[in-house]
N, C-alpha and C positions, 0 to 999 in steps of 0.2 A: 493251745496256750502259747503266747508269745513271751519273751523275756520282758523283765521290768525296763531294761534299757529301751527296748523298742516300744514299749507302751509309752514311756515318757516322751521320747522322741516324736512319736506320732501325737500326743496330746499337745506338746509345746508348738509344734508346727500348726496344728488346726487353730490355735488361738493366737498365733503372732505372724503367720506367713499367708500372703494373698497369693493364690496360684493362677496364673494365666488361664483362661479358658474353662474355669472351674468355679463352682459355688465357693464363695468366700466364707471362711470359717470352717472349711471342710477339706479333707484329703482322702486319697484311695485307701490308705490302711496299711502301707508298707513302706519301707525304707531303703533306698538302694545304698550299697556301700563299695562294691568291687565290680571290676569287669576285666573279662579276657575273651579274645577273639569276638565271637557273636554273642557271648553270654554275659549276663548281668546277675549279680548276686545281692540279695538283700542282708539286712542285718541279722537275720535268723539263719542265714546260710542257704536259703532256697535260692535256686537257680532258674533263670528264664532265658528263653531264646529272645533276642531283640528283632523283631521284625519291622521296626520303624527306623532303624539306625538313628535312634532318638527321634529328632524332628528332620531326619533325612541328611543328617551330616556326619554320623560317625561311620563313614563308608569303608574305612580300614579296620573298623572294629575297636576294641580296646586293649590296653596293655601294650602299646606300641613304643618301645624303649627308643627307637630311632627318633621320633617326634619328641619324646620327653627329655632325651639328651639335648637336642637343639634348642629346646626351650630353656634348659638349665643354663647351657653354656651361654645363651644370649642374656639370660638374667644376670649373670655374673658379670658379663663384658659391658653390657650397657642395657639395663634393664627397662629404661623407658627415655624417650625423647620424641619430640614432635617434628612435624615436616611443615609447621607454618612459616610464612615470611622467606620461603625459599629454602629453608633448612633441608639438609638430607642427612641419611644414615645409611651405611653399607648394607645392611641386611634388607632394608626395603627396596633399595635399588637391585640388590641381588634377586630378590623375589620377583620384581617387576621383569627383569630379564628372563627368569624361568617361565613366568606367565607367558612372555610374548613368544616363546617356543611352543606353547600348547593352545593358545587361543587361536580361533579361526583367523586365516590370513587377512591383514588389514587392520585387525583389532589390536594395536600394540602401543596404545596411549592409556594411562590408567590414572583413576582417582581412587584413593584408598579410603576405607571406611571401618567401622566396627562390626559391621553385621548387614544382614539383608535389607532392613528397614531403612537403613542410612543409605545403602546402595541405591534402593529406588527413590528416595527422596534426591539423591544427587543426580540421578539420571533424568529425573523430571525437570529439575532446574537447569541442567545443562542443554536439555533439548529446547526448552524455551528460550534460553540465552541465546542458542545457536541463531535462532531465528531473529531475536531482537537485535543481534549484533548486525544483521543484515537489513535492518530497517522494516522488519515485517512483524506485525502483531499476532502471531500464531502461538496460541496458549492452550487451546483444548486438547485434552488426551483421551483418546477412546480406549476403553478398557472392556473385560468380559464381565457379564453378570455372573455371580458365584465365585469370582476370582480372589485370590489372596496376594496382596503386595506389601504385606508387613503394616506396623502401626506407627510408622513415622509420618513422612511427607506424603506416603501413600495409603494412609489410613482411608481416605475418601475414595481411593481406587479399590479398596478391598471391600467386595460385596457379598463374599461368602458368608452364609448364614442368613441370607435373605434379608439384610439390613440390621441383624442383630448387633453387630459390632459397633453401629453407629448410635444406638440407643443411649440416651441420657449424657452425651458428651457435646451437645451443641449443634448449631447448624452446620452443614457440610461446606467445605471450601469449593467454590465454583470452579468449573474448568474440566470436569470429568463427564464423559458421555459413555453409556454402557450399551453394548450389544450382546446378543446370543452367542456362547461359545460353541465348540465342536463336540459338545456332550451329546452324541447320537442317540443314546437309550432314553433320554429325557429331552429331545429336540423342541426348542421353544417355538419352532416353524410347524410343528406337528407332522414333519416329514421324516421318511425312512431312507437312510443311506443304502445303496448308492444311487437310488432314484431321486434324490433330493436335488440333483445338479449342484451340489456344494453351495446351497443357499446361505449357509451361516458365513461363508467367505465372501460371497457376491455382496451380502447385505453391508459388509464394511464400506465398499465402494459408494452405495447408497447413502449410507450415513455421512460419509465424509462430504459428499455434494449437498446433502440436505443441511449440514451444519455450516457450511460454506469452507471451501479449500483453503481460503485465505486466513481462516481462523484455526485451523487444525494443526497442531504442532507435531503430534505423534500418535502411533498406535502401540500401545504396551501390552504384552501377554505373555504368559509362561508357554513355552513350546509344548509341554506336557504339564497339565495342571496338578499342581501338588495338593495343597491343602484343600483345593476345590474338589478333591476326589481321586487323585492319581488317575487321571484321565487322558488317555493318548488319543491324538486327532487321527482322522483319516488321512492316507498318505497324500492326497491332493491339496491339503489345506494350507500349509506354509508356503509352497511355491506360489499358489494363487495370491495369497496375502502379500508377499514380497512384492509381486508384480503391481497389484494394487496401490502399495504403499509408493512405489517408484512412479508409476504413472500420474499419481496425485500429489508428488512432491511433498510427501510428509515421511517423518523419520520412523524407523522400525526399532522399537526398544524390546530387546528379548530378555526377559526376566529369567535368568538361569540360576536364580539363588536356589531354588529347589531342584531342578532338573539337570543342572550343571554337573560336570566332573563324574564321568564314567558310568554312571548308573544306568544310563540308557542303552550302553553298548558302544557309545561315543564319548570323547572327552566332554562335548557340549551337545545337548539334545537336538539343537537346530541343525547340526551337521548330518542328522539322520536323514534330512531332505535337501542337502547342498544348500541351505540358506544362510546367509551372514547378515546379522543385523547391524543396524548403525550404532547402537549403544547396546552394551550388554551387561546386566547386572550379575554380580557373583558374590558369594558368601558361603556359609554353611561348611561345605566338604572341603573348601579351599584349605582350611587348617585341620580337617578331620573333626572340627568342633572343639579341639583341644584349646584353642585360645580364640576369643571372638575377634574375627577378621572378615574383611570383605572389600569389595571394590566395583568399579565401573570400568570397563573396557570401552575404548573410543576409537572409531575408525577415523582415517587420516583426512577425510573430507569434512568431518566436524571439528577435527583437532585444528585444522588449518584456519578455519573461522575463528575459533576460541584463543588461538594463539596470540600472544602479545597484548592481551586484555587481562585485567586483574580478575581473579576469581574470589569473589566475595561470599564464600561458602567453606565450610570445612567442620570438623568435628575435633574435640580435644584429642582423641586417640587415633585420628588418621594417620595411616603409615606407621603404626606402632611397630617398633622392631621385634617384639617378642611374637606378636602375631605373623609378622613376616618370617620370622625363625621356624615357626610351626608349619608354615605353609610350604617351605622349600623341600623339606623331607616327604611332605604329604604328596606334592606333585611328582617328585621323584619316584616315590612308590607306585602310583598310578601308572607311570610309564614303565618302569623297570620290572614291575610284578604282572604286568598285562592285566590289571584289574578290570578294564573295560571289556576285554575279552570275556573275563570269567563272568562278568554281569550278564553278557549276552548270552552266555552258554547255560548258566543256571536259571536266568529268566526265562529261556526257551523252554527247558525242562519243567519248570513250574507252570508256565502257560499250557503246556501239553497236558499236564496232570490235572489242572483246573478245569480244563475244557472236558476231559474225559470223565472226571469223578466228581466235580463240584456242581456243574451246569445242570444236572439232573435233580439236584435237591430242591425241595419246594421254596426254600428261602432265598435261593441265589437267582438273580434275574438276569444279570449280565456280567461281563468284566471286560476290561481293556489291559493291555500289557505292553510295555516297551521295555526291553532289558529287566531290570528289577525295580521299575516303577509300575506297580501292579494294583488294580482297584477292583472290588467285586461289588455290585449292588445287591444289598441284603433287603429283601422285600417280605411283606406278609401275603402278598398276592401277585402271582406273575402276571396275570391279565391286566390288573389296575396299575401294577407297579407301585403300590401303596408302601411308604417305608414304615419301619417299626415304631410304635410309640416310644416315648423318652424312657419310660420305666422298663420296658423289654430291652431297650437298647443297652441300658445300664446293666441290666442282669446278664445280657451276652457277654458284654465287656469283662464283667467280673469272672464269668465263668472262663473266659479265655485266659485270663491272667493267672486264675487259680490252677489251671491246666499246665501252666508253665510257659506261656506265650506271651510276651509283653507287647501288646499292641495299643495303638491309641484307640479312642472311642469312635464309634461309627461317626463319621462326618461327612463333609462335602456340601455341594449344592442343595441336596434334599435331606441331608443329615443322615445318609444311610449307606456310605461307602466303608467297605473294609479296605484299609491300607495295608498293602504289604510292599515295604521298600527296605529290605534289610541291609546290613553292611554288605558290601560288594565283594567281600572275601569269603562269603558264605559259600560252603561246598555243596554239591548235589546231595550228600548224604544228610547234612544240616537241614537243607531245604526239604527233604522228604520227611524228616522227623517234624519238623514244623508244620508242614501240610498235613501230616498224620494226625497231628492234635488239633488243628482246625478242622479237618473233616469231621473227627469225631464230635467235636463241640456243634459244628452247623448241622450235622445229621440228627442231633437230638433236639433241633429247633422244629417246633410244630406251628407254623404260620395260621393265625386265627382266620 
């Protein structure tokens, strides 16, 4: 039995609130109210380990007084101001200066947004504008099948769910071209790594040439696929792709909205392969998710072309001082508390346990891991790699929550990846507790 308060909240929610990525008119049946560390608590006092860091942004966990104090101080001093028409505010400038200390070398020009979708929207416009200002009509953007780039200007670059996100909202915006990703377990070329000769990377060059180099503005992808399944690439992938982009004179947009900020064991995921993009989107963990905030980092080559031209683009809350105020202590904590190192250590421990204890389970087909971006393929048959039917996926998800682990539903390209991307402050002991629960739940699964 739950309290009347909880019952009333759940009922009102179902009748009045539309939840993204869920059936309208329904909810899961619990209401969160508090959080501390890697734990969340509902209105009944039940605690859950958060293994998703919400949507991959609460990397410092919950109850961070340093961030809360910075936000409160900013609200009192200057709670809102814009940066349109050349206006500035001290906190946003300070935030940009701090960002310039942590972004890859050369990416030290910034356009600020309210979140990831706006950052992607901005990066796409800036990439096309870069070529237009040089008198070139390069407008096509190449993306992955199964990718997620938000629901703003990047809606038509978001193909996760095999087109489900496009249903019922009108014809697509032209200019997006799709290629297979580095999802080795479900290789769209039917090949097997490492004997594949990295066909997924080489195919990018073929598509650029087939579309016409003179029409392609950029290749945009996540260094590690987030909503596409927490999928890490083979080590050769990104160096090959960067070389292809440079040789074909197209921009590389690194979408680090999900993979950026310490969770892969580096400040930004592309640093794992020594690759620096031309444009880099950021959001989510930049403010620990406490205040919506995001941006695009731009290299000097692109900036020098854009400089001295008007930017007919922006958002009401671009450069919001409260978002900037939340970001500064967040970035300081990443550095001072060596959070990337912890993500690498705990992620390695978790990957070793998954390899040793989970891979023998009949419902686990594969997994990839880079730091604390970990994804498991949950299947009904290891030979056919068939994903679970929708009803069984829902049942597994609810059992996981009931056991005290707050995960997102199985998702990704085939709709069957179990996401593990907890707050990066998680200890080895907390990771073991979470893995013990998951192992118990998955061991009880009897694939048909």
